[in-house]
C-alpha positions as CSV (number, residue, x, y, z in Angstrom):
1,M,-73.6,-19.8,21.5
2,W,-73.3,-17.9,18.6
3,T,-71.2,-18.7,15.9
4,V,-71.2,-17.1,12.1
5,I,-73.5,-19.3,10.5
6,N,-76.2,-19.1,13.1
7,C,-75.3,-15.1,13.1
8,S,-75.9,-15.5,9.1
9,Y,-79.0,-17.0,9.6
10,Y,-80.5,-15.0,12.3
11,F,-79.6,-11.8,10.3
12,H,-80.7,-13.1,7.5
13,H,-84.0,-14.5,8.2
14,N,-84.7,-11.3,10.6
15,R,-83.4,-8.8,7.6
16,N,-81.7,-6.9,10.8
17,M,-78.8,-6.6,8.7
18,E,-78.8,-4.9,5.4
19,D,-76.3,-3.4,3.1
20,N,-76.1,-0.3,4.7
21,E,-75.6,-0.6,7.8
22,V,-73.2,-2.7,7.0
23,V,-71.3,-0.4,5.2
24,K,-72.0,2.0,7.8
25,A,-70.3,-0.5,10.0
26,L,-67.3,-0.5,8.2
27,A,-66.6,2.7,7.2
28,A,-66.7,3.7,11.0
29,L,-63.9,0.7,11.3
30,A,-61.9,2.7,8.1
31,Q,-59.8,5.3,10.1
32,A,-57.1,3.5,12.1
33,N,-58.0,6.0,15.4
34,R,-61.0,4.7,15.4
35,L,-60.1,1.1,14.7
36,Q,-57.9,1.2,17.7
37,V,-61.0,2.9,20.1
38,F,-63.2,0.4,18.9
39,R,-60.7,-2.5,19.9
40,S,-59.6,-1.4,23.0
41,L,-63.8,-1.4,23.8
42,V,-63.4,-5.5,22.9
43,V,-60.9,-6.5,24.8
44,A,-62.5,-4.1,28.2
45,G,-65.4,-6.3,27.6
46,T,-69.0,-6.4,29.1
47,Q,-67.7,-4.2,31.4
48,G,-66.8,-1.5,28.8
49,A,-64.6,2.1,29.6
50,T,-65.0,5.1,30.4
51,P,-63.7,8.3,28.2
52,G,-61.0,8.6,30.3
53,Q,-59.4,5.2,31.1
54,M,-59.9,5.1,27.1
55,S,-57.7,8.8,26.1
56,E,-55.1,7.1,29.5
57,Y,-54.5,4.1,27.5
58,L,-55.0,5.1,23.8
59,G,-52.9,8.3,24.0
60,V,-55.6,10.2,22.8
61,P,-56.7,13.9,22.7
62,N,-60.2,13.7,24.6
63,A,-61.7,15.5,22.1
64,T,-60.7,13.2,19.7
65,L,-61.7,10.2,21.4
66,S,-65.0,12.1,21.1
67,F,-64.9,12.2,18.2
68,H,-64.2,8.9,17.5
69,L,-67.0,7.5,20.5
70,K,-69.5,9.4,18.1
71,E,-68.8,8.4,15.0
72,L,-68.8,4.3,16.5
73,M,-72.3,5.2,18.8
74,S,-73.9,6.3,15.1
75,A,-72.4,2.4,13.4
76,G,-74.1,1.0,15.9
77,L,-70.9,-0.5,16.8
78,I,-70.9,0.8,20.6
79,S,-73.2,2.1,23.2
80,Q,-72.8,4.6,25.9
81,E,-74.5,4.2,29.4
82,R,-74.3,6.8,32.4
83,S,-72.5,5.4,36.0
84,G,-73.2,8.5,38.1
85,R,-71.1,11.1,36.8
86,N,-69.1,8.5,34.3
87,L,-69.7,7.4,31.0
88,I,-69.5,3.8,29.9
89,Y,-68.4,3.0,26.9
90,R,-69.1,-0.9,25.4
91,V,-69.1,-2.8,22.7
92,E,-72.6,-4.1,20.8
93,F,-71.2,-7.6,20.9
94,K,-74.4,-8.7,18.5
95,R,-74.0,-6.0,15.8
96,M,-70.3,-6.6,15.7
97,N,-71.3,-10.7,15.1
98,G,-73.6,-9.3,12.2
99,V,-71.4,-8.0,10.4
100,L,-69.1,-10.5,10.6
101,A,-72.1,-12.8,9.8
102,Y,-72.7,-10.7,7.1
103,L,-70.0,-10.7,5.4
104,T,-69.7,-14.4,5.8
105,E,-72.2,-15.0,3.5
106,N,-72.6,-12.2,1.2
107,C,-68.7,-11.9,0.8
108,C,-67.6,-15.6,1.0
109,Q,-71.2,-17.0,-0.7
110,G,-70.3,-20.4,1.3
111,A,-66.6,-21.1,0.1
112,E,-65.1,-23.1,2.3
113,A,-62.4,-20.9,3.5
114,C,-65.0,-18.6,5.1
115,L,-66.6,-21.6,6.7
116,D,-64.2,-21.8,9.6
117,T,-66.0,-21.0,12.6
118,T,-62.7,-20.8,15.0
119,S,-61.3,-17.7,12.8
120,T,-64.3,-15.6,11.9
121,S,-66.2,-15.5,15.3
122,C,-65.9,-13.9,18.2
123,H,-67.5,-15.9,21.4
124,C,-68.0,-12.6,23.4
């Protein structure tokens, strides 16, 4: 099971999360509709969701949803898989947890309040 501290150690020592990657991920989430799309995929879990399901659930037009999905994919926060005629989108939980770990390690600099893994980790 990954904790924020374990993720932090992994990404720091394997240099998988660099500043520019984190900035790109945060920029992708810095738009209200896009954040809503991302959150709906987090809730969907590893099963993921089709654009039709997300559009219906969120009330977002297909063209708008497509744009937001492209931005989230470009940031590496979600992935796309073809299943027959459908596209399934899923959150890249390893990447999401890496961003959280990076923020905890580099922004909090080990402060006690930030090391409370019960409030900052995702057990996905």
